[in-house]
DRENKOLLO-123113 format. One record per residue (C-alpha): residue number from 1; x, y, z. Coordinates in Angstrom, 3 decimals, padded with zeros to 6 digits, m for minus. Layout:
N
+-----+----------+----------+----------+
:   n :        X :        Y :        Z :
+-----+----------+----------+----------+
: NUM :        X :        Y :        Z :
...
+-----+----------+----------+----------+
This chain:
182
+-----+----------+----------+----------+
:   n :        X :        Y :        Z :
+-----+----------+----------+----------+
:   1 : m016.545 : m014.505 :  023.712 :
:   2 : m018.650 : m011.347 :  024.060 :
:   3 : m020.091 : m009.539 :  021.043 :
:   4 : m017.704 : m006.598 :  021.438 :
:   5 : m014.708 : m008.959 :  021.736 :
:   6 : m015.814 : m010.741 :  018.552 :
:   7 : m016.207 : m007.399 :  016.770 :
:   8 : m012.726 : m006.301 :  017.881 :
:   9 : m011.222 : m009.581 :  016.657 :
:  10 : m013.013 : m009.206 :  013.312 :
:  11 : m011.760 : m005.625 :  013.053 :
:  12 : m008.147 : m006.726 :  013.534 :
:  13 : m008.477 : m009.549 :  011.025 :
:  14 : m009.578 : m007.354 :  008.118 :
:  15 : m007.866 : m004.045 :  009.036 :
:  16 : m004.301 : m004.988 :  008.077 :
:  17 : m004.995 : m006.562 :  004.674 :
:  18 : m007.519 : m003.856 :  003.757 :
:  19 : m005.225 : m001.013 :  004.784 :
:  20 : m002.194 : m002.449 :  002.981 :
:  21 : m004.307 : m003.033 : m000.135 :
:  22 : m005.454 :  000.586 :  000.134 :
:  23 : m001.868 :  001.845 :  000.335 :
:  24 : m000.992 : m000.041 : m002.844 :
:  25 : m004.146 :  000.838 : m004.748 :
:  26 : m003.965 :  004.493 : m003.680 :
:  27 : m000.349 :  004.578 : m004.822 :
:  28 : m001.404 :  003.160 : m008.186 :
:  29 : m004.048 :  005.894 : m008.569 :
:  30 : m001.394 :  008.515 : m007.762 :
:  31 :  001.216 :  007.053 : m010.099 :
:  32 : m001.092 :  006.292 : m012.986 :
:  33 : m003.154 :  009.507 : m012.842 :
:  34 : m000.626 :  012.119 : m011.705 :
:  35 :  002.624 :  010.672 : m013.084 :
:  36 :  001.523 :  009.018 : m016.312 :
:  37 : m001.852 :  010.268 : m017.612 :
:  38 : m001.855 :  013.899 : m016.428 :
:  39 :  001.970 :  014.062 : m016.271 :
:  40 :  001.763 :  016.680 : m013.523 :
:  41 :  004.835 :  015.337 : m011.774 :
:  42 :  007.273 :  012.459 : m011.488 :
:  43 :  009.109 :  011.242 : m008.394 :
:  44 :  012.018 :  013.679 : m008.804 :
:  45 :  010.425 :  016.452 : m010.845 :
:  46 :  010.945 :  019.212 : m008.242 :
:  47 :  014.497 :  018.415 : m007.209 :
:  48 :  015.592 :  021.848 : m008.438 :
:  49 :  013.958 :  023.205 : m005.256 :
:  50 :  014.015 :  020.169 : m002.927 :
:  51 :  015.061 :  020.185 :  000.718 :
:  52 :  017.706 :  017.441 :  000.540 :
:  53 :  019.995 :  018.379 : m002.367 :
:  54 :  019.076 :  015.747 : m004.951 :
:  55 :  020.449 :  016.479 : m008.424 :
:  56 :  017.840 :  018.108 : m010.661 :
:  57 :  016.360 :  015.852 : m013.329 :
:  58 :  014.110 :  018.007 : m015.535 :
:  59 :  011.341 :  015.892 : m017.036 :
:  60 :  011.509 :  017.823 : m020.316 :
:  61 :  014.958 :  016.401 : m021.184 :
:  62 :  015.589 :  012.827 : m022.263 :
:  63 :  018.096 :  012.093 : m019.477 :
:  64 :  015.863 :  013.781 : m016.878 :
:  65 :  012.790 :  011.890 : m018.044 :
:  66 :  014.736 :  008.611 : m017.911 :
:  67 :  015.765 :  009.213 : m014.293 :
:  68 :  012.249 :  010.319 : m013.298 :
:  69 :  010.762 :  007.275 : m015.037 :
:  70 :  013.212 :  005.002 : m013.212 :
:  71 :  012.123 :  006.424 : m009.842 :
:  72 :  008.469 :  006.257 : m010.895 :
:  73 :  009.156 :  002.558 : m011.553 :
:  74 :  010.561 :  002.080 : m008.040 :
:  75 :  007.435 :  003.821 : m006.732 :
:  76 :  005.185 :  001.485 : m008.737 :
:  77 :  007.182 : m001.550 : m007.563 :
:  78 :  006.467 : m000.465 : m003.968 :
:  79 :  002.745 : m000.067 : m004.673 :
:  80 :  002.637 : m003.429 : m006.477 :
:  81 :  004.327 : m005.138 : m003.509 :
:  82 :  001.822 : m003.481 : m001.178 :
:  83 : m001.052 : m004.932 : m003.203 :
:  84 :  000.568 : m008.390 : m003.215 :
:  85 :  001.171 : m008.272 :  000.545 :
:  86 : m002.389 : m007.068 :  001.162 :
:  87 : m003.805 : m009.847 : m001.015 :
:  88 : m001.577 : m012.406 :  000.699 :
:  89 : m002.754 : m011.292 :  004.127 :
:  90 : m006.366 : m011.285 :  002.995 :
:  91 : m006.023 : m014.797 :  001.566 :
:  92 : m004.352 : m016.054 :  004.753 :
:  93 : m007.198 : m014.623 :  006.846 :
:  94 : m009.805 : m016.278 :  004.636 :
:  95 : m008.118 : m019.701 :  004.653 :
:  96 : m007.444 : m019.747 :  008.400 :
:  97 : m010.988 : m018.727 :  009.296 :
:  98 : m013.142 : m020.354 :  006.646 :
:  99 : m016.387 : m019.493 :  008.381 :
: 100 : m015.584 : m015.818 :  008.790 :
: 101 : m017.024 : m013.523 :  006.140 :
: 102 : m016.663 : m009.773 :  006.110 :
: 103 : m019.263 : m007.500 :  004.713 :
: 104 : m017.768 : m005.786 :  001.690 :
: 105 : m018.070 : m002.361 :  003.273 :
: 106 : m015.640 : m003.442 :  005.999 :
: 107 : m012.986 : m004.333 :  003.439 :
: 108 : m013.690 : m001.285 :  001.260 :
: 109 : m013.661 :  000.972 :  004.311 :
: 110 : m010.201 : m000.280 :  005.275 :
: 111 : m009.029 :  000.093 :  001.663 :
: 112 : m010.097 :  003.755 :  001.795 :
: 113 : m008.267 :  004.159 :  005.120 :
: 114 : m005.112 :  002.758 :  003.490 :
: 115 : m005.457 :  004.996 :  000.440 :
: 116 : m005.897 :  008.033 :  002.676 :
: 117 : m002.941 :  007.015 :  004.823 :
: 118 : m000.860 :  006.687 :  001.655 :
: 119 : m001.846 :  010.225 :  000.617 :
: 120 : m001.029 :  011.621 :  004.052 :
: 121 :  002.359 :  009.927 :  004.407 :
: 122 :  003.457 :  010.437 :  000.791 :
: 123 :  002.138 :  013.994 :  000.790 :
: 124 :  003.901 :  015.021 :  003.986 :
: 125 :  007.202 :  013.293 :  003.162 :
: 126 :  007.584 :  013.848 : m000.591 :
: 127 :  005.721 :  017.155 : m001.007 :
: 128 :  006.664 :  018.947 :  002.210 :
: 129 :  009.606 :  017.390 :  004.069 :
: 130 :  011.747 :  016.298 :  001.101 :
: 131 :  010.003 :  018.524 : m001.495 :
: 132 :  011.170 :  016.216 : m004.299 :
: 133 :  007.892 :  016.744 : m006.148 :
: 134 :  004.543 :  018.479 : m005.779 :
: 135 :  001.093 :  017.516 : m006.987 :
: 136 :  001.271 :  020.301 : m009.569 :
: 137 :  004.383 :  022.475 : m009.442 :
: 138 :  003.949 :  026.164 : m010.031 :
: 139 :  002.471 :  029.230 : m008.388 :
: 140 : m000.287 :  027.315 : m006.537 :
: 141 :  001.704 :  024.186 : m005.656 :
: 142 :  001.149 :  024.614 : m001.915 :
: 143 : m002.633 :  024.611 : m002.448 :
: 144 : m002.450 :  021.481 : m004.623 :
: 145 : m000.278 :  019.774 : m001.998 :
: 146 : m002.654 :  020.778 :  000.819 :
: 147 : m005.623 :  019.550 : m001.235 :
: 148 : m003.855 :  016.193 : m001.625 :
: 149 : m003.483 :  016.013 :  002.177 :
: 150 : m007.118 :  017.048 :  002.673 :
: 151 : m008.225 :  014.280 :  000.291 :
: 152 : m006.116 :  011.838 :  002.310 :
: 153 : m007.748 :  012.943 :  005.570 :
: 154 : m011.225 :  012.629 :  004.016 :
: 155 : m010.427 :  009.133 :  002.727 :
: 156 : m009.205 :  008.021 :  006.169 :
: 157 : m012.247 :  009.494 :  007.940 :
: 158 : m014.713 :  008.201 :  005.341 :
: 159 : m013.133 :  004.752 :  005.271 :
: 160 : m013.179 :  004.563 :  009.047 :
: 161 : m016.880 :  005.474 :  009.139 :
: 162 : m017.744 :  002.994 :  006.387 :
: 163 : m015.956 :  000.029 :  007.981 :
: 164 : m016.916 :  000.572 :  011.597 :
: 165 : m020.525 : m000.444 :  011.185 :
: 166 : m019.760 : m003.662 :  009.301 :
: 167 : m019.025 : m006.520 :  011.703 :
: 168 : m017.713 : m009.877 :  010.564 :
: 169 : m020.116 : m012.774 :  010.378 :
: 170 : m018.945 : m016.230 :  011.395 :
: 171 : m020.964 : m018.562 :  009.170 :
: 172 : m019.860 : m021.650 :  011.118 :
: 173 : m021.120 : m020.119 :  014.376 :
: 174 : m024.346 : m018.869 :  012.750 :
: 175 : m025.036 : m022.337 :  011.305 :
: 176 : m024.339 : m024.022 :  014.663 :
: 177 : m026.563 : m021.594 :  016.547 :
: 178 : m029.364 : m021.965 :  013.986 :
: 179 : m029.153 : m025.761 :  014.292 :
: 180 : m029.362 : m025.618 :  018.107 :
: 181 : m032.625 : m023.709 :  018.044 :
: 182 : m034.537 : m026.628 :  016.523 :
+-----+----------+----------+----------+
């Protein structure tokens, strides 16, 4: 197998688990920071001006906060499942190729790609298409939403650059080749 074919195979092996982990972890950052700590929005906090006609659940009423918290919980369940799936894929790749080791920057690069992809997809769908919430509702909400998308694009680009220079190392192959040179 040529060096570029080995690099492409290594890329495929770590890309899926890293990206899925990044989706889940990026979703956790969004949910924990923006929904819970800063309390800038919840999943349905802008349904008074959404594009699909969802009933308005104001977060400053008990019943509205309950419904928003329920949907925040569904959101967190999705991110938790993403992390579990990413970890499961990563574990399966490690156990089926025991000699293959990835440099940490390859995994972290793909995690950043996944986080950025999460921001882009969630930002476009929830903030713009459905308009069920915004990063920070109010007079500058469009700018906050565009900043969220810009952060997503930067994470994807940065993650891609970080991971692309980190090839996998096959320790079994390296050991065999080192032994042959004696």
